[in-house]
C-alpha atoms as a printed R data frame, in Angstrom:
    type eleno elety resid chain resno       x       y       z
1   ATOM     1    CA   UNK     A     1  24.800  -8.385  -8.044
2   ATOM     2    CA   UNK     A     2  22.132 -10.932  -7.062
3   ATOM     3    CA   UNK     A     3  22.580 -14.682  -7.353
4   ATOM     4    CA   UNK     A     4  19.498 -16.181  -5.654
5   ATOM     5    CA   UNK     A     5  17.014 -18.575  -7.236
6   ATOM     6    CA   UNK     A     6  14.504 -16.725  -9.431
7   ATOM     7    CA   UNK     A     7  11.408 -18.642  -8.300
8   ATOM     8    CA   UNK     A     8  12.233 -18.325  -4.607
9   ATOM     9    CA   UNK     A     9  13.035 -14.651  -5.033
10  ATOM    10    CA   UNK     A    10   9.736 -13.842  -6.720
11  ATOM    11    CA   UNK     A    11   7.786 -15.989  -4.264
12  ATOM    12    CA   UNK     A    12   9.488 -14.104  -1.428
13  ATOM    13    CA   UNK     A    13   8.352 -10.788  -2.940
14  ATOM    14    CA   UNK     A    14   4.775 -12.058  -2.989
15  ATOM    15    CA   UNK     A    15   4.984 -13.293   0.629
16  ATOM    16    CA   UNK     A    16   6.492 -10.054   1.930
17  ATOM    17    CA   UNK     A    17   3.732  -8.041   0.299
18  ATOM    18    CA   UNK     A    18   1.135 -10.571   1.452
19  ATOM    19    CA   UNK     A    19   2.250  -9.976   5.055
20  ATOM    20    CA   UNK     A    20   2.194  -6.223   4.469
21  ATOM    21    CA   UNK     A    21  -1.280  -6.440   2.951
22  ATOM    22    CA   UNK     A    22  -2.694  -8.173   6.004
23  ATOM    23    CA   UNK     A    23  -1.430  -5.431   8.325
24  ATOM    24    CA   UNK     A    24  -2.494  -2.593   6.055
25  ATOM    25    CA   UNK     A    25  -5.869  -4.252   5.561
26  ATOM    26    CA   UNK     A    26  -6.355  -4.272   9.318
27  ATOM    27    CA   UNK     A    27  -5.386  -0.619   9.782
28  ATOM    28    CA   UNK     A    28  -7.337   0.575   6.758
29  ATOM    29    CA   UNK     A    29 -10.526  -1.441   7.306
30  ATOM    30    CA   UNK     A    30 -10.731  -3.080  10.749
31  ATOM    31    CA   UNK     A    31  -8.924  -0.692  13.068
32  ATOM    32    CA   UNK     A    32 -11.834   1.734  12.756
33  ATOM    33    CA   UNK     A    33 -14.252  -1.061  13.695
34  ATOM    34    CA   UNK     A    34 -11.996  -2.013  16.633
35  ATOM    35    CA   UNK     A    35 -12.053   1.599  17.817
36  ATOM    36    CA   UNK     A    36 -15.844   1.803  17.577
37  ATOM    37    CA   UNK     A    37 -16.098  -1.448  19.576
38  ATOM    38    CA   UNK     A    38 -13.741   0.067  22.160
39  ATOM    39    CA   UNK     A    39 -15.850   3.199  22.623
40  ATOM    40    CA   UNK     A    40 -13.675   5.493  20.501
41  ATOM    41    CA   UNK     A    41 -14.660   7.552  17.455
42  ATOM    42    CA   UNK     A    42 -14.085   7.281  13.720
43  ATOM    43    CA   UNK     A    43 -12.141  10.565  13.901
44  ATOM    44    CA   UNK     A    44  -9.701   8.961  16.370
45  ATOM    45    CA   UNK     A    45  -9.330   6.005  14.020
46  ATOM    46    CA   UNK     A    46  -8.531   8.446  11.208
47  ATOM    47    CA   UNK     A    47  -5.904  10.048  13.443
48  ATOM    48    CA   UNK     A    48  -4.241   6.652  13.933
49  ATOM    49    CA   UNK     A    49  -4.338   6.116  10.179
50  ATOM    50    CA   UNK     A    50  -2.509   9.399   9.610
51  ATOM    51    CA   UNK     A    51   0.068   8.664  12.328
52  ATOM    52    CA   UNK     A    52   0.660   5.202  10.879
53  ATOM    53    CA   UNK     A    53   1.446   6.699   7.461
54  ATOM    54    CA   UNK     A    54   4.195   9.036   8.740
55  ATOM    55    CA   UNK     A    55   6.933   6.339   8.566
56  ATOM    56    CA   UNK     A    56   6.047   5.769   4.913
57  ATOM    57    CA   UNK     A    57   6.720   9.438   4.269
58  ATOM    58    CA   UNK     A    58  10.005   9.280   6.195
59  ATOM    59    CA   UNK     A    59  11.112   6.070   4.487
60  ATOM    60    CA   UNK     A    60  13.099   8.205   2.043
61  ATOM    61    CA   UNK     A    61  15.856   8.174   4.654
62  ATOM    62    CA   UNK     A    62  15.509   4.427   5.134
63  ATOM    63    CA   UNK     A    63  16.056   4.013   1.394
64  ATOM    64    CA   UNK     A    64  19.186   6.177   1.541
65  ATOM    65    CA   UNK     A    65  20.469   4.150   4.484
66  ATOM    66    CA   UNK     A    66  19.902   0.888   2.631
67  ATOM    67    CA   UNK     A    67  21.483   2.179  -0.593
68  ATOM    68    CA   UNK     A    68  24.549   3.491   1.194
69  ATOM    69    CA   UNK     A    69  25.205   1.136   4.135
70  ATOM    70    CA   UNK     A    70  25.751  -2.611   4.041
71  ATOM    71    CA   UNK     A    71  24.735  -3.438   7.623
72  ATOM    72    CA   UNK     A    72  27.603  -5.251   9.373
73  ATOM    73    CA   UNK     A    73  28.666  -6.527   5.962
74  ATOM    74    CA   UNK     A    74  25.466  -8.609   5.628
75  ATOM    75    CA   UNK     A    75  24.153  -6.660   2.668
76  ATOM    76    CA   UNK     A    76  22.183  -3.581   1.656
77  ATOM    77    CA   UNK     A    77  18.741  -5.212   1.796
78  ATOM    78    CA   UNK     A    78  18.516  -8.515   3.706
79  ATOM    79    CA   UNK     A    79  19.362  -7.394   7.282
80  ATOM    80    CA   UNK     A    80  16.993  -4.430   7.088
81  ATOM    81    CA   UNK     A    81  14.141  -6.627   5.858
82  ATOM    82    CA   UNK     A    82  14.670  -9.046   8.765
83  ATOM    83    CA   UNK     A    83  14.815  -6.230  11.345
84  ATOM    84    CA   UNK     A    84  11.646  -4.672   9.947
85  ATOM    85    CA   UNK     A    85   9.702  -7.932  10.124
86  ATOM    86    CA   UNK     A    86  10.772  -8.621  13.718
87  ATOM    87    CA   UNK     A    87   9.918  -5.058  14.787
88  ATOM    88    CA   UNK     A    88   6.448  -5.319  13.256
89  ATOM    89    CA   UNK     A    89   5.724  -8.677  14.885
90  ATOM    90    CA   UNK     A    90   6.903  -7.408  18.281
91  ATOM    91    CA   UNK     A    91   4.592  -4.378  18.161
92  ATOM    92    CA   UNK     A    92   1.606  -6.516  17.190
93  ATOM    93    CA   UNK     A    93   2.165  -8.779  20.178
94  ATOM    94    CA   UNK     A    94   2.496  -5.717  22.445
95  ATOM    95    CA   UNK     A    95  -1.014  -4.652  21.349
96  ATOM    96    CA   UNK     A    96  -2.251  -7.571  23.485
97  ATOM    97    CA   UNK     A    97  -1.589  -5.578  26.660
98  ATOM    98    CA   UNK     A    98  -2.668  -2.130  25.374
99  ATOM    99    CA   UNK     A    99  -6.192  -0.710  25.666
100 ATOM   100    CA   UNK     A   100  -6.747   1.942  22.958
101 ATOM   101    CA   UNK     A   101  -9.450   3.597  25.051
102 ATOM   102    CA   UNK     A   102  -7.399   3.831  28.233
103 ATOM   103    CA   UNK     A   103  -3.948   4.129  26.630
104 ATOM   104    CA   UNK     A   104  -4.599   5.906  23.348
105 ATOM   105    CA   UNK     A   105  -1.148   7.532  23.309
106 ATOM   106    CA   UNK     A   106   0.604   4.215  23.794
107 ATOM   107    CA   UNK     A   107  -1.496   2.635  21.054
108 ATOM   108    CA   UNK     A   108  -0.666   5.485  18.675
109 ATOM   109    CA   UNK     A   109   3.046   5.218  19.514
110 ATOM   110    CA   UNK     A   110   3.076   1.472  18.922
111 ATOM   111    CA   UNK     A   111   1.252   1.936  15.628
112 ATOM   112    CA   UNK     A   112   3.966   4.395  14.596
113 ATOM   113    CA   UNK     A   113   6.809   2.021  15.551
114 ATOM   114    CA   UNK     A   114   5.042  -0.898  13.868
115 ATOM   115    CA   UNK     A   115   4.763   1.075  10.642
116 ATOM   116    CA   UNK     A   116   8.434   2.072  10.943
117 ATOM   117    CA   UNK     A   117   9.238  -1.623  10.819
118 ATOM   118    CA   UNK     A   118   6.949  -2.093   7.827
119 ATOM   119    CA   UNK     A   119   8.410   0.938   6.051
120 ATOM   120    CA   UNK     A   120  11.907  -0.471   6.586
121 ATOM   121    CA   UNK     A   121  11.251  -3.889   5.068
122 ATOM   122    CA   UNK     A   122   8.979  -2.396   2.406
123 ATOM   123    CA   UNK     A   123  11.694   0.004   1.226
124 ATOM   124    CA   UNK     A   124  14.381  -2.662   1.198
125 ATOM   125    CA   UNK     A   125  12.125  -5.176  -0.538
126 ATOM   126    CA   UNK     A   126  11.535  -2.596  -3.257
127 ATOM   127    CA   UNK     A   127  15.268  -1.922  -3.400
128 ATOM   128    CA   UNK     A   128  16.025  -5.623  -3.715
129 ATOM   129    CA   UNK     A   129  13.448  -5.954  -6.487
130 ATOM   130    CA   UNK     A   130  15.059  -3.025  -8.311
131 ATOM   131    CA   UNK     A   131  18.511  -4.571  -7.828
132 ATOM   132    CA   UNK     A   132  17.600  -8.066  -8.964
133 ATOM   133    CA   UNK     A   133  14.773  -7.849 -11.497
134 ATOM   134    CA   UNK     A   134  15.570  -7.799 -15.234
135 ATOM   135    CA   UNK     A   135  13.513  -5.316 -17.318
136 ATOM   136    CA   UNK     A   136  11.432  -8.053 -18.929
137 ATOM   137    CA   UNK     A   137  10.245  -9.258 -15.503
138 ATOM   138    CA   UNK     A   138   9.373  -5.868 -13.978
139 ATOM   139    CA   UNK     A   139   5.694  -6.165 -14.891
140 ATOM   140    CA   UNK     A   140   5.575  -9.679 -13.428
141 ATOM   141    CA   UNK     A   141   7.217  -8.599 -10.175
142 ATOM   142    CA   UNK     A   142   4.899  -5.619  -9.745
143 ATOM   143    CA   UNK     A   143   1.922  -7.888 -10.416
144 ATOM   144    CA   UNK     A   144   3.151 -10.285  -7.716
145 ATOM   145    CA   UNK     A   145   3.667  -7.449  -5.259
146 ATOM   146    CA   UNK     A   146   0.329  -5.748  -5.842
147 ATOM   147    CA   UNK     A   147  -1.435  -9.108  -6.016
148 ATOM   148    CA   UNK     A   148   0.321 -10.355  -2.888
149 ATOM   149    CA   UNK     A   149  -0.613  -7.271  -0.906
150 ATOM   150    CA   UNK     A   150  -4.201  -7.446  -2.171
151 ATOM   151    CA   UNK     A   151  -4.349 -11.129  -1.235
152 ATOM   152    CA   UNK     A   152  -3.233 -10.101   2.240
153 ATOM   153    CA   UNK     A   153  -6.160  -7.721   2.497
154 ATOM   154    CA   UNK     A   154  -8.517 -10.539   1.479
155 ATOM   155    CA   UNK     A   155  -7.854 -12.254   4.804
156 ATOM   156    CA   UNK     A   156  -9.592  -9.310   6.461
157 ATOM   157    CA   UNK     A   157 -12.717 -11.487   6.284
158 ATOM   158    CA   UNK     A   158 -11.018 -14.186   8.348
159 ATOM   159    CA   UNK     A   159  -9.715 -11.579  10.765
160 ATOM   160    CA   UNK     A   160 -13.260 -10.313  11.215
161 ATOM   161    CA   UNK     A   161 -14.403 -13.839  12.061
162 ATOM   162    CA   UNK     A   162 -11.550 -14.171  14.569
163 ATOM   163    CA   UNK     A   163 -12.517 -10.893  16.215
164 ATOM   164    CA   UNK     A   164 -16.155 -11.902  16.440
165 ATOM   165    CA   UNK     A   165 -15.443 -15.394  17.770
166 ATOM   166    CA   UNK     A   166 -12.374 -14.912  19.977
167 ATOM   167    CA   UNK     A   167 -11.862 -11.170  20.412
168 ATOM   168    CA   UNK     A   168  -9.400  -8.676  18.991
169 ATOM   169    CA   UNK     A   169  -6.341 -10.191  20.711
170 ATOM   170    CA   UNK     A   170  -6.712 -13.215  18.435
171 ATOM   171    CA   UNK     A   171  -6.473 -10.830  15.484
172 ATOM   172    CA   UNK     A   172  -3.192  -9.352  16.726
173 ATOM   173    CA   UNK     A   173  -1.693 -12.812  17.298
174 ATOM   174    CA   UNK     A   174  -2.735 -13.895  13.794
175 ATOM   175    CA   UNK     A   175  -1.191 -10.755  12.283
176 ATOM   176    CA   UNK     A   176   2.072 -11.364  14.164
177 ATOM   177    CA   UNK     A   177   2.209 -14.907  12.759
178 ATOM   178    CA   UNK     A   178   1.464 -13.557   9.289
179 ATOM   179    CA   UNK     A   179   4.337 -11.083   9.665
180 ATOM   180    CA   UNK     A   180   6.804 -13.878  10.407
181 ATOM   181    CA   UNK     A   181   5.626 -16.044   7.495
182 ATOM   182    CA   UNK     A   182   8.116 -14.668   4.919
183 ATOM   183    CA   UNK     A   183  11.046 -14.596   7.369
184 ATOM   184    CA   UNK     A   184  12.504 -18.099   6.617
185 ATOM   185    CA   UNK     A   185  12.384 -17.524   2.858
186 ATOM   186    CA   UNK     A   186  13.958 -14.096   3.296
187 ATOM   187    CA   UNK     A   187  16.860 -15.634   5.193
188 ATOM   188    CA   UNK     A   188  17.580 -18.313   2.594
189 ATOM   189    CA   UNK     A   189  16.736 -16.662  -0.734
190 ATOM   190    CA   UNK     A   190  18.508 -13.287  -0.565
191 ATOM   191    CA   UNK     A   191  22.174 -13.480  -1.502
192 ATOM   192    CA   UNK     A   192  23.937 -10.195  -2.141
193 ATOM   193    CA   UNK     A   193  27.419  -9.815  -3.610
194 ATOM   194    CA   UNK     A   194  29.648  -6.766  -3.966
195 ATOM   195    CA   UNK     A   195  28.011  -3.944  -5.928
196 ATOM   196    CA   UNK     A   196  29.517  -2.919  -9.264
197 ATOM   197    CA   UNK     A   197  30.949   0.614  -9.386
198 ATOM   198    CA   UNK     A   198  28.178   1.925 -11.633
199 ATOM   199    CA   UNK     A   199  25.592   1.051  -8.950
200 ATOM   200    CA   UNK     A   200  27.370   2.789  -6.087
201 ATOM   201    CA   UNK     A   201  25.431   5.501  -4.278
202 ATOM   202    CA   UNK     A   202  25.816   8.889  -6.006
203 ATOM   203    CA   UNK     A   203  24.158  12.123  -4.894
204 ATOM   204    CA   UNK     A   204  24.190  13.397  -8.487
205 ATOM   205    CA   UNK     A   205  21.590  10.780  -9.399
206 ATOM   206    CA   UNK     A   206  18.948  12.787  -7.532
207 ATOM   207    CA   UNK     A   207  18.906  15.198 -10.488
208 ATOM   208    CA   UNK     A   208  16.409  12.742 -12.004
209 ATOM   209    CA   UNK     A   209  13.730  14.521  -9.987
210 ATOM   210    CA   UNK     A   210  14.069  17.537 -12.277
211 ATOM   211    CA   UNK     A   211  12.423  15.584 -15.085
212 ATOM   212    CA   UNK     A   212   8.880  16.675 -15.813
213 ATOM   213    CA   UNK     A   213   7.473  13.113 -16.181
214 ATOM   214    CA   UNK     A   214   8.869  12.164 -12.759
215 ATOM   215    CA   UNK     A   215   7.322  15.221 -11.102
216 ATOM   216    CA   UNK     A   216   3.957  14.578 -12.748
217 ATOM   217    CA   UNK     A   217   4.100  10.890 -11.824
218 ATOM   218    CA   UNK     A   218   4.798  11.718  -8.169
219 ATOM   219    CA   UNK     A   219   1.904  14.185  -8.006
220 ATOM   220    CA   UNK     A   220  -0.407  11.666  -9.648
221 ATOM   221    CA   UNK     A   221   0.641   9.116  -7.040
222 ATOM   222    CA   UNK     A   222  -0.235  11.509  -4.217
223 ATOM   223    CA   UNK     A   223  -3.615  12.238  -5.779
224 ATOM   224    CA   UNK     A   224  -4.656   8.657  -6.461
225 ATOM   225    CA   UNK     A   225  -3.611   7.515  -2.992
226 ATOM   226    CA   UNK     A   226  -5.412  10.448  -1.361
227 ATOM   227    CA   UNK     A   227  -8.638   9.500  -3.128
228 ATOM   228    CA   UNK     A   228  -8.722   5.725  -3.038
229 ATOM   229    CA   UNK     A   229  -7.058   5.051   0.320
230 ATOM   230    CA   UNK     A   230  -9.222   7.687   1.950
231 ATOM   231    CA   UNK     A   231 -12.320   6.017   0.510
232 ATOM   232    CA   UNK     A   232 -11.142   2.523   1.442
233 ATOM   233    CA   UNK     A   233 -10.643   3.531   5.081
234 ATOM   234    CA   UNK     A   234 -14.349   4.261   5.586
235 ATOM   235    CA   UNK     A   235 -15.932   1.458   3.541
236 ATOM   236    CA   UNK     A   236 -16.086  -0.925   6.516
237 ATOM   237    CA   UNK     A   237 -17.444   1.550   9.114
238 ATOM   238    CA   UNK     A   238 -19.904   2.950   6.557
239 ATOM   239    CA   UNK     A   239 -21.352  -0.531   6.029
240 ATOM   240    CA   UNK     A   240 -21.143  -1.441   9.712
241 ATOM   241    CA   UNK     A   241 -22.924   1.686  10.954
242 ATOM   242    CA   UNK     A   242 -25.160   2.346   7.963
243 ATOM   243    CA   UNK     A   243 -26.679  -1.144   7.805
244 ATOM   244    CA   UNK     A   244 -25.919  -2.344  11.366
245 ATOM   245    CA   UNK     A   245 -23.802  -5.151   9.932
246 ATOM   246    CA   UNK     A   246 -21.731  -7.431  12.153
247 ATOM   247    CA   UNK     A   247 -17.942  -7.584  11.823
248 ATOM   248    CA   UNK     A   248 -17.926 -10.853   9.853
249 ATOM   249    CA   UNK     A   249 -20.172  -9.872   6.899
250 ATOM   250    CA   UNK     A   250 -18.501  -6.478   6.710
251 ATOM   251    CA   UNK     A   251 -15.110  -8.159   6.589
252 ATOM   252    CA   UNK     A   252 -16.183 -10.521   3.824
253 ATOM   253    CA   UNK     A   253 -17.273  -7.592   1.671
254 ATOM   254    CA   UNK     A   254 -13.843  -6.057   2.260
255 ATOM   255    CA   UNK     A   255 -12.336  -9.378   1.159
256 ATOM   256    CA   UNK     A   256 -14.353  -9.086  -2.059
257 ATOM   257    CA   UNK     A   257 -12.713  -5.682  -2.473
258 ATOM   258    CA   UNK     A   258  -9.324  -7.440  -2.214
259 ATOM   259    CA   UNK     A   259 -10.275  -9.851  -4.989
260 ATOM   260    CA   UNK     A   260 -11.184  -6.830  -7.093
261 ATOM   261    CA   UNK     A   261  -7.736  -5.346  -6.431
262 ATOM   262    CA   UNK     A   262  -6.060  -8.544  -7.647
263 ATOM   263    CA   UNK     A   263  -8.146  -8.433 -10.839
264 ATOM   264    CA   UNK     A   264  -7.440  -4.733 -11.331
265 ATOM   265    CA   UNK     A   265  -3.721  -5.306 -10.872
266 ATOM   266    CA   UNK     A   266  -3.668  -8.034 -13.516
267 ATOM   267    CA   UNK     A   267  -5.717  -5.926 -15.920
268 ATOM   268    CA   UNK     A   268  -3.520  -2.868 -15.452
269 ATOM   269    CA   UNK     A   269  -0.449  -4.190 -17.219
270 ATOM   270    CA   UNK     A   270  -2.403  -5.873 -20.008
271 ATOM   271    CA   UNK     A   271  -4.656  -2.928 -20.884
272 ATOM   272    CA   UNK     A   272  -1.920  -0.277 -20.695
273 ATOM   273    CA   UNK     A   273   0.284  -2.281 -23.076
274 ATOM   274    CA   UNK     A   274  -2.497  -2.524 -25.635
275 ATOM   275    CA   UNK     A   275  -4.055   0.944 -25.577
276 ATOM   276    CA   UNK     A   276  -1.160   3.088 -24.334
277 ATOM   277    CA   UNK     A   277  -0.404   5.026 -21.168
278 ATOM   278    CA   UNK     A   278  -2.552   8.124 -21.543
279 ATOM   279    CA   UNK     A   279  -5.847   6.316 -22.367
280 ATOM   280    CA   UNK     A   280  -5.287   3.675 -19.690
281 ATOM   281    CA   UNK     A   281  -4.456   6.161 -16.923
282 ATOM   282    CA   UNK     A   282  -7.367   8.349 -17.986
283 ATOM   283    CA   UNK     A   283  -9.620   5.304 -17.761
284 ATOM   284    CA   UNK     A   284  -8.197   4.476 -14.332
285 ATOM   285    CA   UNK     A   285  -8.927   7.968 -13.010
286 ATOM   286    CA   UNK     A   286 -12.444   7.853 -14.458
287 ATOM   287    CA   UNK     A   287 -13.103   4.383 -13.017
288 ATOM   288    CA   UNK     A   288 -11.816   5.487  -9.606
289 ATOM   289    CA   UNK     A   289 -14.064   8.543  -9.690
290 ATOM   290    CA   UNK     A   290 -17.192   6.608 -10.715
291 ATOM   291    CA   UNK     A   291 -16.638   3.701  -8.309
292 ATOM   292    CA   UNK     A   292 -15.965   6.044  -5.359
293 ATOM   293    CA   UNK     A   293 -19.096   8.041  -6.116
294 ATOM   294    CA   UNK     A   294 -21.078   4.792  -6.277
295 ATOM   295    CA   UNK     A   295 -19.923   4.011  -2.730
296 ATOM   296    CA   UNK     A   296 -21.872   7.074  -1.594
297 ATOM   297    CA   UNK     A   297 -25.124   5.625  -2.943
298 ATOM   298    CA   UNK     A   298 -25.047   2.039  -1.633
299 ATOM   299    CA   UNK     A   299 -28.654   1.393  -0.651
300 ATOM   300    CA   UNK     A   300 -28.292  -2.050   0.936
301 ATOM   301    CA   UNK     A   301 -25.689  -4.776   1.619
302 ATOM   302    CA   UNK     A   302 -26.546  -6.575  -1.624
303 ATOM   303    CA   UNK     A   303 -25.525  -3.533  -3.666
304 ATOM   304    CA   UNK     A   304 -22.324  -3.341  -1.602
305 ATOM   305    CA   UNK     A   305 -21.302  -6.791  -2.873
306 ATOM   306    CA   UNK     A   306 -21.297  -5.312  -6.391
307 ATOM   307    CA   UNK     A   307 -19.968  -1.795  -5.850
308 ATOM   308    CA   UNK     A   308 -17.138  -2.549  -3.409
309 ATOM   309    CA   UNK     A   309 -15.380  -5.088  -5.713
310 ATOM   310    CA   UNK     A   310 -15.694  -2.612  -8.611
311 ATOM   311    CA   UNK     A   311 -13.970  -0.060  -6.409
312 ATOM   312    CA   UNK     A   312 -11.305  -2.712  -5.732
313 ATOM   313    CA   UNK     A   313 -10.686  -3.175  -9.465
314 ATOM   314    CA   UNK     A   314 -10.178   0.579  -9.862
315 ATOM   315    CA   UNK     A   315  -7.834   0.557  -6.858
316 ATOM   316    CA   UNK     A   316  -5.660  -2.283  -8.175
317 ATOM   317    CA   UNK     A   317  -5.498  -0.914 -11.704
318 ATOM   318    CA   UNK     A   318  -4.347   2.535 -10.589
319 ATOM   319    CA   UNK     A   319  -1.807   1.194  -8.117
320 ATOM   320    CA   UNK     A   320  -0.178  -1.325 -10.460
321 ATOM   321    CA   UNK     A   321   0.293   1.280 -13.165
322 ATOM   322    CA   UNK     A   322   1.840   3.789 -10.775
323 ATOM   323    CA   UNK     A   323   4.223   1.246  -9.196
324 ATOM   324    CA   UNK     A   324   5.429  -0.101 -12.552
325 ATOM   325    CA   UNK     A   325   6.128   3.394 -13.872
326 ATOM   326    CA   UNK     A   326   7.914   4.373 -10.649
327 ATOM   327    CA   UNK     A   327  10.069   1.254 -10.937
328 ATOM   328    CA   UNK     A   328  11.070   2.207 -14.470
329 ATOM   329    CA   UNK     A   329  11.941   5.803 -13.528
330 ATOM   330    CA   UNK     A   330  14.474   4.861 -10.822
331 ATOM   331    CA   UNK     A   331  18.191   5.418 -11.237
332 ATOM   332    CA   UNK     A   332  20.130   2.236 -10.210
333 ATOM   333    CA   UNK     A   333  22.623   4.303  -8.205
334 ATOM   334    CA   UNK     A   334  19.854   5.391  -5.814
335 ATOM   335    CA   UNK     A   335  17.305   2.673  -6.555
336 ATOM   336    CA   UNK     A   336  15.742   2.292  -3.108
337 ATOM   337    CA   UNK     A   337  16.068   6.016  -2.332
338 ATOM   338    CA   UNK     A   338  14.418   7.254  -5.519
339 ATOM   339    CA   UNK     A   339  11.635   4.680  -5.412
340 ATOM   340    CA   UNK     A   340  11.081   5.491  -1.728
341 ATOM   341    CA   UNK     A   341  10.779   9.197  -2.536
342 ATOM   342    CA   UNK     A   342   8.143   8.513  -5.185
343 ATOM   343    CA   UNK     A   343   6.283   6.264  -2.744
344 ATOM   344    CA   UNK     A   344   6.672   8.830   0.047
345 ATOM   345    CA   UNK     A   345   4.988  11.485  -2.072
346 ATOM   346    CA   UNK     A   346   2.153   9.045  -2.696
347 ATOM   347    CA   UNK     A   347   2.006   8.243   1.019
348 ATOM   348    CA   UNK     A   348   1.686  11.928   1.867
349 ATOM   349    CA   UNK     A   349  -1.513  11.800  -0.144
350 ATOM   350    CA   UNK     A   350  -2.597   8.690   1.729
351 ATOM   351    CA   UNK     A   351  -1.910  10.257   5.120
352 ATOM   352    CA   UNK     A   352  -3.837  13.414   4.260
353 ATOM   353    CA   UNK     A   353  -6.663  11.326   2.814
354 ATOM   354    CA   UNK     A   354  -6.982   9.147   5.918
355 ATOM   355    CA   UNK     A   355  -7.063  12.129   8.249
356 ATOM   356    CA   UNK     A   356  -9.401  14.242   6.140
357 ATOM   357    CA   UNK     A   357 -11.753  11.330   5.496
358 ATOM   358    CA   UNK     A   358 -12.141  10.697   9.205
359 ATOM   359    CA   UNK     A   359 -12.990  14.367   9.759
360 ATOM   360    CA   UNK     A   360 -15.426  14.530   6.833
361 ATOM   361    CA   UNK     A   361 -17.168  11.329   7.927
362 ATOM   362    CA   UNK     A   362 -17.520  12.552  11.487
363 ATOM   363    CA   UNK     A   363 -18.724  16.025  10.509
364 ATOM   364    CA   UNK     A   364 -20.837  15.419   7.391
365 ATOM   365    CA   UNK     A   365 -21.378  11.664   7.081
366 ATOM   366    CA   UNK     A   366 -19.884   8.875   5.016
367 ATOM   367    CA   UNK     A   367 -21.763   9.683   1.799
368 ATOM   368    CA   UNK     A   368 -20.408  13.226   1.697
369 ATOM   369    CA   UNK     A   369 -16.869  11.944   2.267
370 ATOM   370    CA   UNK     A   370 -17.193   9.491  -0.645
371 ATOM   371    CA   UNK     A   371 -18.510  12.256  -2.919
372 ATOM   372    CA   UNK     A   372 -15.634  14.625  -2.057
373 ATOM   373    CA   UNK     A   373 -13.055  11.904  -2.666
374 ATOM   374    CA   UNK     A   374 -14.715  10.834  -5.897
375 ATOM   375    CA   UNK     A   375 -14.816  14.348  -7.352
376 ATOM   376    CA   UNK     A   376 -11.177  14.927  -6.328
377 ATOM   377    CA   UNK     A   377 -10.167  12.372  -8.973
378 ATOM   378    CA   UNK     A   378 -10.875  15.035 -11.588
379 ATOM   379    CA   UNK     A   379  -7.543  16.641 -10.654
380 ATOM   380    CA   UNK     A   380  -5.804  13.688 -12.324
381 ATOM   381    CA   UNK     A   381  -6.625  14.988 -15.797
382 ATOM   382    CA   UNK     A   382  -4.514  18.197 -15.675
383 ATOM   383    CA   UNK     A   383  -1.679  16.122 -14.182
384 ATOM   384    CA   UNK     A   384  -1.902  13.717 -17.091
385 ATOM   385    CA   UNK     A   385  -1.472  16.618 -19.492
386 ATOM   386    CA   UNK     A   386   1.864  17.381 -17.782
387 ATOM   387    CA   UNK     A   387   3.218  13.897 -18.390
388 ATOM   388    CA   UNK     A   388   5.311  12.977 -21.409
389 ATOM   389    CA   UNK     A   389   2.964  10.287 -22.642
390 ATOM   390    CA   UNK     A   390   5.169   9.119 -25.505
391 ATOM   391    CA   UNK     A   391   8.205   8.620 -23.271
392 ATOM   392    CA   UNK     A   392   6.361   6.726 -20.547
393 ATOM   393    CA   UNK     A   393   4.362   4.721 -23.077
394 ATOM   394    CA   UNK     A   394   7.514   3.497 -24.753
395 ATOM   395    CA   UNK     A   395   8.968   2.479 -21.422
396 ATOM   396    CA   UNK     A   396   5.852   0.679 -20.382
397 ATOM   397    CA   UNK     A   397   5.717  -1.316 -23.605
398 ATOM   398    CA   UNK     A   398   9.129  -2.815 -22.868
399 ATOM   399    CA   UNK     A   399   7.757  -4.492 -19.746
């Protein structure tokens, strides 16, 4: 189906996720700081985080659209990716004339539309990866995607410097430029031909969701995202308010978290191949629990430089494993749709986590929120007992 150059294709995947990582890094870590600077509350920032995640829950329908409709004959993936990038960049530039304090509704609406654009190109990028990636390269592609997105979050430190030196409008302009970075490569590297009959959209393929491993995997995705994304959202404000840190040093610690995610992503594939699925996922859940609990007991900024990257390693390890397994479970007839559904279930967990974390932080403090999220990781262990470890382990070893 796909005839584009392998190197350019894989580099494009990394760039698209790099652009996505920069935006998600802003909303997860800096938007709360922006709101505090603008006289708003952490609870309102959590509300924006929840609103911004809704398109990622609804992207199931975007996946179905991409699987079923070749837009104006241009293909099932390429035109949607381009539209999504342009929509995201346009919303970021519109933020320049919006005051979140005076026009909170408009800001929330723009955040929603922006994330609709991201959900569109995210879903179709995943679909294109599923269409074009041979089984032996699936681990490599997921590593590039997770690593690319984590690398995007690392620039949060630079964004913090921009905000401190030139104001928040400079941040939005930089993010718009970052969004457009993968556009030229997207235009030249994606070449789609006519789909073979066996890959045509088929409603019967959705019966895959009756499989017990798929159900357990989806629930595990919701749980891990609830815990670690909820915790990540409040790391920056917890440091900023707890230690009266400026934007720049807070942002650099968040960048150290991003480096940890890259390391965790690389370790995920290697460790799971060697020790098997069940032990590696169990270790991931335990590491996530311990690292999140440690966030509740950061005594000074020096300790934060140690604990936050450890939390990043746990984050990257969990996420890489989940994405690779989800990629393997997809049916090629509904590749983007099925993958989007698995991601949507995970994103429901993220949306609930972002909203609940904002409430917990506002009502009981950051430490209590970290403790609740850390303990919630214990729910992963009964889910793991529901999974067919031998089946998933054998699939993972073929990566």
